[in-house]
N, C-alpha and C positions, 0 to 999 in steps of 0.2 A: 590383482589390482590393489594399490596402496590405499590406505584410508584417506590420504590427502587427495589422490586422484578421484576417489569416489565422492569426497566432499565437494570438490570443484565441479564435478559433473552434476551433482545434485543441485548446487547453487545455480549453475548455468541453466539447467533445465527449468528451475523455478522461475528465474528472471525472464527467460524466453517465453514461458507460458504467460507471465504477467504482461510481457511486451506485446504478445499477439492477442490479448484479451479483447481489444476493440473489434477484432473480426468476429468474435463470438457474440458480443453485445449488439453488433450491427445486425446479426441474424434475428435478434429479438426486437428490432427497431419498430415493429408495428405495435408493441406494447408501450404503455406509458412508463416513465422512469420509475414512478412509485411502485408500479406492479412488478417491474423487474427487480427492484430492491427487495420487495416483500418476499418474492420467490427465492432470492439469493439468501435471505435470512433463514427462511423455513427449511429449505433443502440443505443448507450448510449444517444446520443443527442436526438434522436427521442423518446426514452422512457422517458427521463427527461422532454422534451418539452411537451409531452402528459400529464405527471403527473402535471407539473406546470400550464398547461392550465386548467386541471380539477379542480385544487385547486385555480385557479385565482390568481396566485402569480407571476405575471410578472412586477409588479410595480418597482422592483429594476433595471430592465434592462435599462430603459431610462436614469436615472442619472448616471449609470455606464458607458454607452457609451460616456457620456460627460466628463468623467474623464480620461485624458491621462495616469495618474499614474496607475490607476487600469487596464487599458488596457495593459500597458507595463508589469506590474506585472503578470497579467493573461497569457499573451503571453509567458513569460519566464517560468512560472509555467506549462503551457501546454507542452512546449518543454521538461521540466524535467520529466513530467508525461509520455510523450510518450517514452522517453528514458528508464524510469523504466519499463513500460509495455512491450516494445518489447524485452528488456533484459530478463524479466521474462518469456515471452512466448517462446523465443528461448531456455532458460535454461531448462524449463519443457520438451519441445519436443525434446531436444537433450540429455536428460538423466542426467541432473544436478539439480535435485530437492533438493538434500541435500545441495548443494552449495547455492542455492537460499534461502533455509530456513535460512542459516547462515546470509544472508544479513538482514533479518527481525529480527533475534535475536539481531544483533548489532545496528540496527537502533535507538532504544531509546537512547543509549549511544552516538551515533553520533549526534543526535538532541541536547542533553545536551551540547556537545562540540561546536556545531555550535552556540547555544544560547550564550555561553561564548565568542566566537570569534567575533560574528557580532552584538549581541544585548546587550552586556555588562552585561549579566546575571551572577551572582556570582555562582561559583561552590563550593560546600561544600567538605570537605576532603574526605568523602566516595565516592562522585561522581568522584573525581580525581582518587581515588584508583580503582574504578570500570572501568573507561576508560583505566587506565594503564594496568589492568589485561586483559581486552578484547584485547587491543593492543598486549599484549604478546601472546595471543591465535592466533591472526592473523599472527604475526611474526613467531611463531612456525610452523603454518600450511604452511607458505610460504617456510620456510627452509626445512621442512620435505618432502614436495611434490615437491620442486624445481621449484615452480611457484607461482606467486601472485594469491590469490583467487579473481580474478577480478570480477567474477559474483557477489559475495557477496558484494564486495566494491562498485561496480556500483549501485547495488540495494539499499544498505544502504545509500550511499551518495546522490544519485539522489533523493530518497524520503526524506532524511534529508533536503536538500536544498529546496525541494518542500514544505515541512512543514514550513521551515523558511519564504518563501515567503507568504504562506497562512496565517501565523500569522500576517502579515502586511496588510492583505486585510480585508475590512469591510464586505465582502460577507460571508455568512454561507456556509457550505460544499456543500449542494445541488445546491445552486445558483452559487457558485464558479466553481463546476464541470460542470455545464451547460454552463457557459461562456467559460471555457477551451475547452470543446468539440465543441462548436461553432467555436472557433479558429482553432481547428484541423480538423473539419469536411470537409472543402473545399479541402485541400490537400489529405485527406483520400478518399473522394469521387472521386477526379480526379484520384487517383491511381487505385481505383476499376474500373473506366470507362476505364482506359488504359489497364488493365488486360482483360477486356471484349473485347475491340477492338483487342487486341493481340491474343485472343482466348484461353487465359490461365486462365481466371477467373472461379472460381468454383460456384458462386452463380447462381442458377437456371439452372445449368448444371450438377447437381449431385443429389443424393437421397433426398427425402423430409426430412428425418431426419437430413441430413447434412445442408440443407437449414434452417431448424428450429433452429439448433445449432448455425448457424451464426447469425440469428436474435436474438437469446437468449443471445448473448454476451452483449447486452445492458442491459438486465435484470440482469444477474449475476454480472455486473459491478455496477449498480446503487442501487440494492436492499440492499446489505450489507452496502453500504454507508448511505442509509436512516435510516437503523436500528441503525447504529453507531451514527448518528446525534441525533436520538431519545434517545439513551442510555446516550449520553454525557450530556444531560440536566437533567438527573435524578440520576446519581450515581457519587460518589466522583472520582477524578482523580486517586487516588491510587488504587481503586478497578478496574477502567478501565485499568490501567497500567498493573495489574496482569492478567486480562482476555485476554489482547492482545497477550500474549505468547501462547495462544491456537493455533493461526494460524500457526506460524512456527513450533510448535511442531507436529501438524498434518502433515504438509508438510514433516518434517523430517521422521516421521514414514512411510508415504507413499513411500518416496524415498527409504528407507532401506528395508522395509518388503514387499511392493507390487511390486516395480520396481527393486529391487535387486541392488541398487546403492551401491558402496563400502563405508564402514564405519569402517575402521580398527582402529588400535591403535592410529595412528597419529591424525586422525580426532577426536577420542574419547578424547584425551588429549586436543586438541585445543578447541573443544566444551565444555569440562569440565571447562576450564579456563573462557570461555565466560559465561557459566551458573553461575559460581561462581561470576563473575562480576555483572550479572543481579540479582543474589540473594542478594548481598550486596546493590545494587542500589535500588531494590524494597523494601527490608526490611527497609532500612533507610527512604525511602519515606513513607512507612506505619507508621512507628514510629512517624515521624514528623506530619503526618495527625492526628494521635490520640492525639497528644499533643496540637493541636490547638482547641480552644473553639468552633469555627465554621469553619468546613472544607471548603476549597475553592471550588467553583463550578468546575465541571469536564470540563466545556467548556473553561476553561482558556487556556489549552495547549493541548487538546486531539488530535488536528489535527496530531501531530507527531506520534501518536500511530496507525494511520490508515495504514494498509498494502495495498497489491496489488489492 
């Protein structure tokens, strides 16, 4: 099998796993969002630490800890990631999967806009048009529903800013996430111990299946990330950019057809505008990639495509 085929397969598997993540979180729905988040932080760190130990890939940690800039960047990134995670967990278990999927549909366009605002990256006319059309979709949804689609905006912007910070870090995705979960682990562990002392903690006080699901939050967090990082080294950015829409598409279908969340005419119009914007954005990106004699490596900017 060619490296390209392996890369596409890895990317598709990663985004499919992210797409079906609501099913996993729903199984933990009896827990509070904060408790699920804390377990996700702690078990992700243990899983990643075990993996890096097995691969003997800890040499990056010592110089990183000597860099105040990297520590500050990683701390802010960790806070953004935790905000993204808890919003998504709450949205899924509160019946707002459709709203959450919208956040990840608009995230690529938010990332382009943030690159223009903070990194002086030039936006091409089609990109401006795409952002404008997507903004019209959000504005229409706000007016028609009488409320701001805050879940989608929090998810889209928190991950957009997270990607912005990760672009400025020299750490790759697995190492960066390991450091971020290290930063988050102590408060997460303290929260779980407080729940235990309070008598409201679920871990080891519920069924074996629920305990295993809590432990498994580390696996379902880190595995798609590793697949994504593997794919990013092997396929063009444009290809990866198209595959990423598998995740919010699956989430949308789950929300509408499995959990019967509302998706009436107003949402269809708003999503239609955003899908039109994404079609223009992705189509123009594919065309530019084909015109280049040597396509740029996918790893140049793929961090922005990574969802939950």
